[in-house]
C-alpha positions, 0 to 999 in steps of 0.5 A, a space after each residue: 500500500 502506497 502511503 506517500 502523498 505529495 500534493 501542491 500547496 492549496 491556494 490562499 483560500 484553501 481552493 485549488 493549488 495556485 503555487 507551482 513552486 511548493 509541494 506538501 509531502 506526507 508519509 506514514 513510514 520512515 522508509 518513505 521519507 527520502 523517496 517522497 522528498 526526492 520526488 518533490 525535489 526532482 519536480 521542482 528542479 526544472 522550475 529552479 533551473 528556469 529561474 536561476 535565482 533560488 534554491 529549494 527548502 525542505 521544511 519538516 512540520 512534524 513526523 512525516 509532514 514536510 513542505 518542499 518549496 523554491 525559496 529565494 533565500 536559498 542560493 541557486 543550486 542548493 537544497 537546505 532543510 529546516 525544522 518548523 517550530 
């Protein structure tokens, strides 16, 4: 059973996703974290390469709950991680 979900962040009113530069990744098992995050990062690399002005930030919100997003405060070509809170 696949327990990895990766979805675009919802729009500002909770409607359809408007931001093509951010994914929410949720997993239920530890062995799914890296593959789930890798898939989201790979999805954003093309956009980052087009802009050449930002890197990728992975934020851990809690166990199995992450956001992977383009971030202008991260240097182009780099991926950084942080823990929210």
